Backbone as JSON Lines, residues from 0, in Angstrom:
{"i":0,"aa":"M","n":[-1.67,-10.48,16.06],"ca":[-1.35,-11.31,15.0],"c":[-2.39,-11.03,14.0]}
{"i":1,"aa":"I","n":[-1.82,-11.13,12.57],"ca":[-2.88,-11.01,11.2],"c":[-2.49,-12.24,10.55]}
{"i":2,"aa":"S","n":[-3.64,-12.95,10.0],"ca":[-3.03,-14.21,9.19],"c":[-3.78,-13.9,7.93]}
{"i":3,"aa":"L","n":[-2.97,-14.59,6.85],"ca":[-3.13,-14.61,5.44],"c":[-3.28,-15.82,5.15]}
{"i":4,"aa":"K","n":[-3.97,-16.72,4.2],"ca":[-4.03,-17.58,3.48],"c":[-2.85,-17.65,2.62]}
{"i":5,"aa":"Q","n":[-2.2,-18.95,2.08],"ca":[-1.03,-18.72,1.08],"c":[-1.66,-18.3,-0.32]}
{"i":6,"aa":"S","n":[-2.86,-18.91,-0.08],"ca":[-3.49,-18.66,-1.84],"c":[-3.66,-16.88,-1.97]}
{"i":7,"aa":"D","n":[-4.11,-16.49,-1.07],"ca":[-4.24,-14.97,-0.92],"c":[-2.7,-14.08,-1.01]}
{"i":8,"aa":"Y","n":[-1.8,-14.85,-0.14],"ca":[-0.43,-14.36,-0.44],"c":[0.0,-14.42,-1.96]}
{"i":9,"aa":"E","n":[-0.41,-15.63,-2.63],"ca":[0.12,-15.66,-3.9],"c":[-0.66,-14.78,-5.03]}
{"i":10,"aa":"K","n":[-1.72,-14.69,-4.64],"ca":[-2.59,-13.55,-5.48],"c":[-1.98,-12.4,-5.39]}
{"i":11,"aa":"I","n":[-1.6,-11.8,-4.1],"ca":[-1.21,-9.96,-4.03],"c":[0.34,-10.34,-4.82]}
{"i":12,"aa":"V","n":[0.83,-11.34,-4.71],"ca":[2.45,-11.38,-5.38],"c":[2.49,-11.47,-6.77]}
{"i":13,"aa":"A","n":[1.46,-12.34,-7.44],"ca":[1.12,-12.33,-8.75],"c":[0.7,-11.06,-9.46]}
{"i":14,"aa":"H","n":[-0.25,-10.37,-8.69],"ca":[-0.85,-9.1,-9.19],"c":[0.44,-8.09,-8.94]}
{"i":15,"aa":"A","n":[1.11,-7.89,-7.89],"ca":[2.11,-6.88,-7.76],"c":[3.43,-7.31,-8.93]}
{"i":16,"aa":"K","n":[3.52,-8.23,-9.28],"ca":[4.66,-8.72,-10.37],"c":[4.06,-8.33,-11.5]}
{"i":17,"aa":"S","n":[2.67,-8.28,-11.92],"ca":[2.21,-8.29,-13.17],"c":[2.13,-6.74,-13.16]}
{"i":18,"aa":"E","n":[1.98,-5.69,-12.21],"ca":[1.72,-4.49,-12.34],"c":[3.16,-3.61,-12.19]}
{"i":19,"aa":"A","n":[4.25,-4.24,-11.84],"ca":[5.85,-3.92,-11.82],"c":[6.07,-3.18,-13.01]}
{"i":20,"aa":"P","n":[6.69,-2.07,-13.08],"ca":[7.15,-1.2,-11.95],"c":[6.28,-0.09,-11.21]}
{"i":21,"aa":"I","n":[5.07,-0.17,-11.53],"ca":[4.26,0.51,-10.62],"c":[3.79,-0.4,-9.34]}
{"i":22,"aa":"E","n":[3.57,0.5,-8.43],"ca":[2.62,-0.17,-7.19],"c":[1.23,-0.72,-7.27]}
{"i":23,"aa":"A","n":[1.45,-1.85,-7.07],"ca":[0.08,-2.59,-6.9],"c":[-0.64,-2.39,-5.58]}
{"i":24,"aa":"C","n":[-2.0,-2.6,-5.66],"ca":[-2.75,-2.03,-4.46],"c":[-4.15,-2.77,-4.25]}
{"i":25,"aa":"G","n":[-4.36,-2.81,-2.96],"ca":[-5.91,-3.27,-2.54],"c":[-6.29,-3.31,-1.04]}
{"i":26,"aa":"L","n":[-7.18,-3.99,-1.11],"ca":[-7.7,-3.78,0.13],"c":[-7.89,-5.25,1.04]}
{"i":27,"aa":"I","n":[-8.05,-5.45,2.29],"ca":[-7.97,-6.65,2.74],"c":[-9.2,-6.65,4.04]}
{"i":28,"aa":"A","n":[-9.72,-7.75,4.02],"ca":[-11.01,-8.06,4.94],"c":[-11.27,-9.22,5.33]}
{"i":29,"aa":"G","n":[-12.03,-9.54,6.59],"ca":[-11.99,-10.61,6.93],"c":[-12.56,-10.7,8.39]}
{"i":30,"aa":"E","n":[-12.12,-11.16,9.62],"ca":[-12.76,-11.45,10.85],"c":[-11.68,-10.76,12.09]}
{"i":31,"aa":"L","n":[-12.13,-10.31,12.93],"ca":[-11.81,-9.96,14.4],"c":[-11.79,-10.99,15.43]}
{"i":32,"aa":"S","n":[-10.69,-11.86,15.71],"ca":[-10.96,-12.6,16.8],"c":[-9.86,-12.01,18.05]}
{"i":33,"aa":"G","n":[-10.52,-11.3,19.02],"ca":[-9.71,-10.92,20.02],"c":[-8.8,-9.74,19.64]}
{"i":34,"aa":"S","n":[-7.72,-9.74,19.62],"ca":[-6.51,-8.81,18.98],"c":[-6.24,-9.28,17.56]}
{"i":35,"aa":"D","n":[-6.49,-10.53,17.14],"ca":[-6.21,-10.96,16.24],"c":[-6.99,-10.47,14.62]}
{"i":36,"aa":"K","n":[-6.31,-10.83,13.61],"ca":[-7.18,-10.17,12.5],"c":[-6.76,-11.52,11.48]}
{"i":37,"aa":"I","n":[-8.0,-12.03,11.16],"ca":[-8.05,-13.29,10.01],"c":[-8.46,-12.61,8.66]}
{"i":38,"aa":"I","n":[-7.6,-12.48,7.71],"ca":[-7.82,-11.88,6.44],"c":[-8.67,-13.13,5.64]}
{"i":39,"aa":"K","n":[-9.77,-12.9,5.32],"ca":[-10.83,-13.69,4.73],"c":[-10.75,-13.61,3.05]}
{"i":40,"aa":"K","n":[-10.75,-12.33,2.57],"ca":[-10.6,-11.9,1.22],"c":[-9.63,-10.7,0.86]}
{"i":41,"aa":"V","n":[-8.9,-10.89,-0.18],"ca":[-7.97,-9.81,-0.77],"c":[-8.65,-9.25,-1.81]}
{"i":42,"aa":"Y","n":[-8.54,-8.1,-2.05],"ca":[-9.11,-7.25,-3.16],"c":[-8.24,-6.72,-3.85]}
{"i":43,"aa":"I","n":[-8.1,-6.94,-5.25],"ca":[-7.36,-6.47,-6.19],"c":[-7.85,-4.99,-6.51]}
{"i":44,"aa":"L","n":[-7.31,-3.87,-6.57],"ca":[-7.58,-2.46,-6.96],"c":[-6.49,-1.89,-7.95]}
{"i":45,"aa":"T","n":[-7.25,-1.02,-8.65],"ca":[-6.22,-0.3,-9.65],"c":[-5.7,0.92,-8.97]}
{"i":46,"aa":"N","n":[-4.31,1.09,-8.96],"ca":[-3.48,2.27,-8.74],"c":[-3.97,3.06,-9.65]}
{"i":47,"aa":"I","n":[-4.58,4.41,-9.5],"ca":[-5.21,4.96,-10.65],"c":[-4.1,5.95,-10.76]}
{"i":48,"aa":"D","n":[-2.86,6.26,-9.89],"ca":[-1.76,7.15,-10.19],"c":[-0.91,6.5,-11.09]}
{"i":49,"aa":"H","n":[-0.77,5.1,-11.27],"ca":[-0.04,4.4,-12.27],"c":[1.67,4.93,-11.86]}
{"i":50,"aa":"A","n":[1.6,4.96,-10.7],"ca":[3.07,5.89,-10.1],"c":[3.88,4.56,-9.52]}
{"i":51,"aa":"E","n":[5.08,4.72,-9.85],"ca":[6.55,3.73,-9.19],"c":[6.34,4.09,-7.69]}
{"i":52,"aa":"E","n":[5.95,5.12,-7.11],"ca":[6.62,5.29,-5.95],"c":[5.32,5.68,-4.71]}
{"i":53,"aa":"H","n":[3.94,5.94,-5.23],"ca":[2.9,5.94,-4.4],"c":[1.48,5.33,-5.25]}
{"i":54,"aa":"F","n":[0.67,5.24,-4.59],"ca":[-0.68,4.64,-5.03],"c":[-1.89,5.55,-4.56]}
{"i":55,"aa":"T","n":[-2.74,5.38,-5.38],"ca":[-4.31,5.8,-4.77],"c":[-5.34,4.88,-5.49]}
{"i":56,"aa":"L","n":[-6.06,4.15,-4.37],"ca":[-7.04,3.55,-4.9],"c":[-8.05,4.25,-5.63]}
{"i":57,"aa":"D","n":[-8.89,3.17,-6.62],"ca":[-9.57,3.5,-7.61],"c":[-10.79,3.64,-6.73]}
{"i":58,"aa":"P","n":[-11.58,4.85,-6.49],"ca":[-12.51,5.12,-5.76],"c":[-13.76,4.25,-6.12]}
{"i":59,"aa":"R","n":[-13.94,3.92,-7.32],"ca":[-15.24,3.07,-7.65],"c":[-15.09,1.84,-7.39]}
{"i":60,"aa":"E","n":[-14.0,1.01,-7.52],"ca":[-13.55,-0.2,-6.97],"c":[-13.53,-0.27,-5.43]}
{"i":61,"aa":"Q","n":[-12.83,0.88,-4.83],"ca":[-13.16,0.66,-3.28],"c":[-14.37,0.73,-2.85]}
{"i":62,"aa":"L","n":[-15.4,1.55,-3.55],"ca":[-16.65,1.23,-2.78],"c":[-17.01,0.1,-3.2]}
{"i":63,"aa":"Q","n":[-17.1,-0.42,-4.24],"ca":[-17.64,-1.91,-4.77],"c":[-17.01,-2.89,-3.81]}
{"i":64,"aa":"A","n":[-15.79,-2.78,-3.28],"ca":[-15.15,-4.01,-2.52],"c":[-15.88,-3.51,-0.83]}
{"i":65,"aa":"V","n":[-16.24,-2.34,-0.72],"ca":[-16.93,-1.95,0.9],"c":[-18.01,-2.59,0.48]}
{"i":66,"aa":"K","n":[-18.83,-2.64,-0.56],"ca":[-20.1,-2.95,-0.57],"c":[-20.16,-4.54,-0.35]}
{"i":67,"aa":"D","n":[-19.26,-5.4,-1.18],"ca":[-18.82,-6.66,-1.06],"c":[-18.53,-7.17,0.21]}
{"i":68,"aa":"M","n":[-17.59,-6.06,1.05],"ca":[-17.37,-6.65,2.35],"c":[-18.73,-6.85,3.14]}
{"i":69,"aa":"R","n":[-19.72,-5.83,3.06],"ca":[-21.09,-5.86,3.94],"c":[-21.84,-6.95,3.46]}
{"i":70,"aa":"A","n":[-21.93,-7.12,2.21],"ca":[-22.83,-8.35,1.61],"c":[-22.24,-9.48,2.29]}
{"i":71,"aa":"E","n":[-20.87,-9.98,2.11],"ca":[-20.51,-11.12,3.07],"c":[-20.17,-10.96,4.27]}
{"i":72,"aa":"G","n":[-20.63,-9.97,5.15],"ca":[-20.6,-9.8,6.7],"c":[-18.87,-9.72,6.94]}
{"i":73,"aa":"L","n":[-18.1,-9.34,6.06],"ca":[-16.63,-8.99,6.52],"c":[-16.39,-7.97,7.19]}
{"i":74,"aa":"T","n":[-15.44,-7.49,7.76],"ca":[-14.88,-6.69,8.67],"c":[-13.65,-6.05,7.73]}
{"i":75,"aa":"P","n":[-13.88,-4.7,7.25],"ca":[-12.72,-4.24,6.89],"c":[-11.47,-3.88,7.69]}
{"i":76,"aa":"L","n":[-10.2,-4.54,7.14],"ca":[-9.12,-4.89,8.19],"c":[-7.9,-3.72,7.74]}
{"i":77,"aa":"G","n":[-7.84,-3.64,6.54],"ca":[-6.91,-2.46,6.2],"c":[-6.44,-2.6,4.56]}
{"i":78,"aa":"N","n":[-5.38,-2.56,4.29],"ca":[-4.99,-2.39,2.74],"c":[-3.56,-2.93,2.53]}
{"i":79,"aa":"W","n":[-3.31,-3.24,1.32],"ca":[-1.98,-3.87,0.77],"c":[-1.6,-3.11,-0.37]}
{"i":80,"aa":"H","n":[-0.3,-2.71,-0.55],"ca":[0.28,-2.44,-1.77],"c":[1.78,-2.66,-1.87]}
{"i":81,"aa":"S","n":[2.52,-2.87,-3.17],"ca":[3.59,-3.2,-3.13],"c":[4.72,-2.06,-3.12]}
{"i":82,"aa":"H","n":[5.75,-2.63,-3.06],"ca":[7.03,-1.7,-3.26],"c":[7.98,-2.57,-4.39]}
{"i":83,"aa":"P","n":[7.82,-2.16,-5.45],"ca":[8.57,-2.77,-6.41],"c":[9.78,-2.86,-6.53]}
{"i":84,"aa":"V","n":[10.72,-1.44,-5.75],"ca":[12.09,-1.79,-5.5],"c":[12.5,-1.05,-4.6]}
{"i":85,"aa":"S","n":[12.07,-1.33,-3.55],"ca":[12.18,-0.91,-2.18],"c":[11.51,-1.54,-0.89]}
{"i":86,"aa":"P","n":[12.24,-1.9,0.29],"ca":[11.82,-2.68,1.18],"c":[10.35,-2.8,1.51]}
{"i":87,"aa":"S","n":[10.27,-3.71,2.53],"ca":[8.64,-3.82,2.54],"c":[8.62,-2.97,4.03]}
{"i":88,"aa":"R","n":[8.5,-1.82,4.07],"ca":[8.39,-1.18,5.42],"c":[7.74,0.42,4.89]}
{"i":89,"aa":"P","n":[7.0,0.93,5.6],"ca":[6.3,2.3,5.22],"c":[7.43,3.19,5.03]}
{"i":90,"aa":"S","n":[7.02,3.87,3.82],"ca":[7.76,5.21,3.61],"c":[7.05,6.34,4.2]}
{"i":91,"aa":"E","n":[7.56,7.38,4.31],"ca":[7.29,8.66,4.72],"c":[5.98,8.73,4.47]}
{"i":92,"aa":"E","n":[5.58,8.74,3.08],"ca":[4.5,9.07,2.34],"c":[3.39,7.96,2.96]}
{"i":93,"aa":"D","n":[3.81,6.89,2.97],"ca":[2.79,5.78,3.5],"c":[2.6,5.98,4.7]}
{"i":94,"aa":"K","n":[3.31,6.76,6.05],"ca":[2.86,6.87,7.0],"c":[1.8,8.16,6.92]}
{"i":95,"aa":"R","n":[2.35,9.05,6.29],"ca":[1.54,10.34,6.1],"c":[-0.01,10.05,5.73]}
{"i":96,"aa":"L","n":[-0.16,8.93,5.0],"ca":[-1.58,8.76,4.39],"c":[-2.33,7.59,5.16]}
{"i":97,"aa":"A","n":[-1.72,7.37,6.15],"ca":[-2.2,6.3,6.9],"c":[-3.01,6.59,7.85]}
{"i":98,"aa":"Y","n":[-4.33,7.3,7.41],"ca":[-5.32,7.85,8.23],"c":[-6.01,6.97,9.39]}
{"i":99,"aa":"D","n":[-5.87,5.57,8.8],"ca":[-6.89,4.61,10.09],"c":[-6.13,3.88,11.09]}
{"i":100,"aa":"S","n":[-5.86,4.3,12.32],"ca":[-4.95,3.72,13.01],"c":[-5.28,2.19,13.35]}
{"i":101,"aa":"S","n":[-6.74,1.99,12.91],"ca":[-7.11,0.73,13.58],"c":[-6.95,-0.47,12.46]}
{"i":102,"aa":"A","n":[-6.27,0.01,11.1],"ca":[-6.1,-0.73,9.87],"c":[-4.59,-1.45,9.97]}
{"i":103,"aa":"S","n":[-4.57,-2.21,9.33],"ca":[-3.31,-3.1,8.84],"c":[-2.96,-2.63,7.54]}
{"i":104,"aa":"Y","n":[-1.67,-2.28,7.62],"ca":[-0.99,-1.8,6.15],"c":[-0.27,-2.95,5.91]}
{"i":105,"aa":"L","n":[-0.46,-4.06,4.85],"ca":[0.48,-4.79,4.3],"c":[1.19,-4.21,3.33]}
{"i":106,"aa":"I","n":[2.54,-4.52,3.33],"ca":[3.38,-3.98,2.23],"c":[4.39,-5.23,1.64]}
{"i":107,"aa":"L","n":[4.23,-5.11,0.4],"ca":[5.08,-6.47,-0.15],"c":[6.38,-5.9,-1.18]}
{"i":108,"aa":"S","n":[7.55,-6.2,-0.42],"ca":[8.62,-5.7,-1.73],"c":[9.08,-6.54,-2.43]}
{"i":109,"aa":"L","n":[9.21,-6.44,-3.54],"ca":[9.81,-6.83,-5.09],"c":[11.26,-6.71,-5.41]}
{"i":110,"aa":"M","n":[12.06,-6.11,-4.26],"ca":[13.39,-5.86,-4.57],"c":[14.32,-6.89,-4.63]}
{"i":111,"aa":"D","n":[14.12,-7.89,-4.18],"ca":[14.94,-9.06,-3.88],"c":[14.31,-10.27,-4.93]}
{"i":112,"aa":"E","n":[14.97,-11.3,-4.94],"ca":[14.76,-12.45,-5.95],"c":[13.11,-12.76,-5.14]}
{"i":113,"aa":"E","n":[13.31,-13.13,-3.72],"ca":[12.12,-13.65,-2.95],"c":[11.27,-12.38,-2.45]}
{"i":114,"aa":"P","n":[9.95,-12.54,-2.6],"ca":[9.29,-11.18,-2.37],"c":[9.31,-11.28,-0.59]}
{"i":115,"aa":"V","n":[8.77,-10.18,-0.08],"ca":[8.86,-10.19,1.47],"c":[7.4,-9.25,1.8]}
{"i":116,"aa":"L","n":[6.95,-9.63,2.61],"ca":[5.5,-9.34,2.87],"c":[5.42,-9.13,4.23]}
{"i":117,"aa":"N","n":[5.34,-7.81,4.81],"ca":[5.18,-7.31,5.99],"c":[3.96,-6.72,6.41]}
{"i":118,"aa":"S","n":[3.23,-6.87,7.65],"ca":[1.94,-5.95,8.09],"c":[2.75,-4.98,9.09]}
{"i":119,"aa":"F","n":[1.9,-3.95,8.94],"ca":[2.24,-2.81,10.18],"c":[0.94,-1.81,10.59]}
{"i":120,"aa":"H","n":[1.12,-1.52,11.82],"ca":[0.3,-0.89,12.42],"c":[0.9,0.74,12.18]}
{"i":121,"aa":"I","n":[0.01,1.41,11.72],"ca":[0.77,3.0,11.66],"c":[0.04,3.87,12.39]}
{"i":122,"aa":"E","n":[0.71,4.8,13.18],"ca":[-0.21,5.92,13.96],"c":[1.13,6.85,13.99]}
{"i":123,"aa":"G","n":[0.2,7.86,13.4],"ca":[1.13,9.19,13.2],"c":[2.37,8.82,12.34]}
{"i":124,"aa":"D","n":[3.66,9.17,12.91],"ca":[4.69,9.0,12.31],"c":[5.52,7.66,12.51]}
{"i":125,"aa":"K","n":[4.75,6.65,13.65],"ca":[5.35,5.76,14.25],"c":[4.64,4.4,13.49]}
{"i":126,"aa":"A","n":[5.72,3.44,12.89],"ca":[5.17,2.2,12.08],"c":[5.55,1.13,12.91]}
{"i":127,"aa":"E","n":[4.57,0.19,13.42],"ca":[5.01,-0.98,14.15],"c":[4.96,-2.19,13.26]}
{"i":128,"aa":"K","n":[5.85,-3.24,13.43],"ca":[5.52,-4.53,12.63],"c":[4.66,-5.39,13.61]}
{"i":129,"aa":"E","n":[3.52,-5.62,12.68],"ca":[2.67,-6.81,13.17],"c":[2.94,-7.93,13.2]}
{"i":130,"aa":"N","n":[2.69,-8.94,13.82],"ca":[2.98,-10.53,13.65],"c":[1.98,-11.38,12.21]}
{"i":131,"aa":"L","n":[2.93,-11.02,11.29],"ca":[1.97,-11.9,9.99],"c":[2.23,-12.99,9.85]}
{"i":132,"aa":"V","n":[1.29,-13.97,9.86],"ca":[1.3,-15.63,9.63],"c":[0.87,-15.93,8.23]}
{"i":133,"aa":"I","n":[1.34,-16.59,7.72],"ca":[0.82,-16.85,6.17],"c":[0.18,-18.67,6.43]}
{"i":134,"aa":"T","n":[-0.91,-18.84,6.42],"ca":[-1.61,-19.89,6.84],"c":[-2.01,-21.05,5.43]}
{"i":135,"aa":"Q","n":[-1.81,-22.23,5.84],"ca":[-2.37,-23.16,4.75],"c":[-3.69,-23.02,4.65]}
{"i":136,"aa":"E","n":[-4.41,-23.42,3.48],"ca":[-5.93,-23.3,3.29],"c":[-6.35,-24.44,4.37]}
């Protein structure tokens, strides 16, 4: 299971909507509790590709986020990105670029009226949906 606070969910949605039609992206960090991942902090990063169908995290911002994680004693848990006009599932490119099989990959779809957020474990060309729970503060 992976858990995300409601306020962090809203932060991701707001940023993704403000960036549309390009993909928005960022990192997630928190704590491991057995096989559960508890997201404590969401990082908003720049998609330096400014593209509608793929993203590249800004390397400087990524380094700053990792430094912040270390300073706060957080564990890197994965990343998130938006799909402005496609479903909340990994594209073939998402699978190809998912280098870390221990990471969670959150994908937010904005294609419908109501945003849809899912989390995936990706290993090779296989993507498995993780149990994502949005929690109150």
